[in-house]
C-alpha positions as MATLAB code, in Angstrom:
seq = 'YQQARIYGMDCSSGAAIAALDLKKKGAITRVLDLCCCPGAKLCMIADQLLGHKIEVVGVDISQDRLTICKKMVKKYIVDVELEKGNELPGIKLYHGDGTTFGNKGDCSKLIFDSAAEAEELFPDLKPG';
ca = [
     120.127   56.761  134.352;
     118.868   56.976  137.952;
     121.263   59.857  138.662;
     119.842   61.803  135.686;
     123.125   61.803  133.790;
     121.669   60.109  130.707;
     118.200   59.748  129.210;
     117.060   57.165  126.721;
     115.563   57.618  123.284;
     115.586   55.780  120.007;
     118.315   56.484  117.470;
     116.019   58.153  114.918;
     114.795   60.683  117.524;
     118.351   61.575  118.457;
     119.293   61.862  114.777;
     116.403   64.284  114.173;
     117.684   66.596  116.930;
     121.289   66.264  115.751;
     120.157   67.262  112.235;
     118.941   70.607  113.630;
     122.604   71.466  114.320;
     121.653   73.521  117.382;
     125.294   73.846  118.419;
     125.617   76.409  115.588;
     122.931   78.549  117.295;
     123.493   81.821  115.395;
     120.120   83.526  114.970;
     118.038   80.875  116.760;
     115.965   82.465  119.511;
     113.226   79.856  119.957;
     112.778   76.155  119.274;
     109.240   74.740  119.101;
     108.585   71.049  119.759;
     105.009   70.148  118.811;
     103.663   66.870  120.199;
     106.566   67.096  122.638;
     105.677   64.230  124.942;
     107.094   62.186  126.536;
     109.963   64.711  126.440;
     113.254   63.015  125.527;
     113.738   65.114  122.374;
     112.789   68.256  124.305;
     115.419   67.366  126.934;
     118.055   66.805  124.243;
     117.220   70.167  122.662;
     117.436   71.953  126.022;
     120.642   70.093  126.896;
     122.298   71.309  123.679;
     121.248   74.891  124.424;
     122.503   75.113  128.011;
     124.059   78.483  128.765;
     122.225   80.281  125.957;
     119.267   82.625  126.170;
     117.090   80.604  123.829;
     113.501   79.579  124.509;
     112.501   75.929  124.130;
     108.723   75.535  123.859;
     106.957   72.186  124.087;
     103.289   71.753  123.166;
     101.127   68.677  123.524;
      97.392   68.020  123.538;
      97.557   65.248  126.165;
      97.506   66.501  129.753;
      98.533   63.065  131.054;
     101.546   62.883  128.746;
     102.516   66.467  129.632;
     102.688   65.424  133.280;
     105.278   62.821  132.269;
     107.123   65.359  130.099;
     107.238   67.892  132.941;
     108.742   65.273  135.276;
     111.336   64.344  132.666;
     112.354   67.965  131.989;
     112.621   68.673  135.712;
     114.643   65.527  136.404;
     117.075   65.675  133.500;
     117.470   69.376  132.851;
     116.168   71.714  135.535;
     117.120   69.969  138.777;
     120.479   68.607  137.590;
     121.730   71.654  135.690;
     120.684   74.230  138.285;
     122.469   72.253  140.974;
     125.607   72.388  138.819;
     125.128   76.152  138.438;
     124.492   76.022  134.691;
     122.281   78.615  133.017;
     119.173   77.044  131.517;
     117.497   77.961  128.285;
     113.918   79.100  128.905;
     111.850   75.914  128.855;
     108.068   76.245  128.657;
     105.473   73.512  128.338;
     101.966   74.218  127.064;
      98.836   72.105  127.097;
      97.292   72.815  123.723;
      96.588   71.771  120.173;
      99.639   71.986  117.943;
      97.485   72.750  114.904;
      96.299   76.033  116.450;
      99.161   76.907  118.814;
     100.115   80.567  118.493;
      97.119   81.479  116.329;
      94.563   84.093  117.266;
      92.090   82.552  119.682;
      94.542   79.858  120.773;
      93.602   78.680  124.265;
      96.822   76.831  125.150;
      97.659   76.815  128.834;
     101.179   77.245  130.225;
     101.818   74.376  132.633;
     105.576   74.645  133.216;
     108.153   77.430  133.064;
     111.777   76.644  133.941;
     112.440   80.227  135.094;
     109.641   80.010  137.677;
     110.839   76.550  138.691;
     114.420   77.798  139.108;
     113.225   80.689  141.237;
     111.242   78.297  143.424;
     114.147   75.843  143.825;
     116.853   78.474  144.245;
     115.265   81.769  145.430;
     118.690   83.423  145.846;
     119.739   82.640  142.268;
     120.197   85.803  140.217;
     119.300   85.443  136.515;
     121.996   86.044  133.886;
];
């Protein structure tokens, strides 16, 4: 756990992600996780999509909980997988209201982008 090789979540949360059958991928280009905090399901989604050009978007209304989610995503997905040389899916976290996210007039704010984080951690890394 401390080495970021496993993350904990309850069985029903893991079952919900497994039911999405993301390994099949096919036409999936984006996965949206509303009320994404604290981030374990978001990490599991991103983990299943490693090496694929798919965008994983997390949205939550709580800034405090998003801070926790951002730390979790960085620890379990971004930092670990980039060090291994794995290609990440695009992971973005937004502070916003899930009931209006994506609608005209939506004022959600991007607070984390894995591509920008990867560039900051590994400036010599060439995408794709």
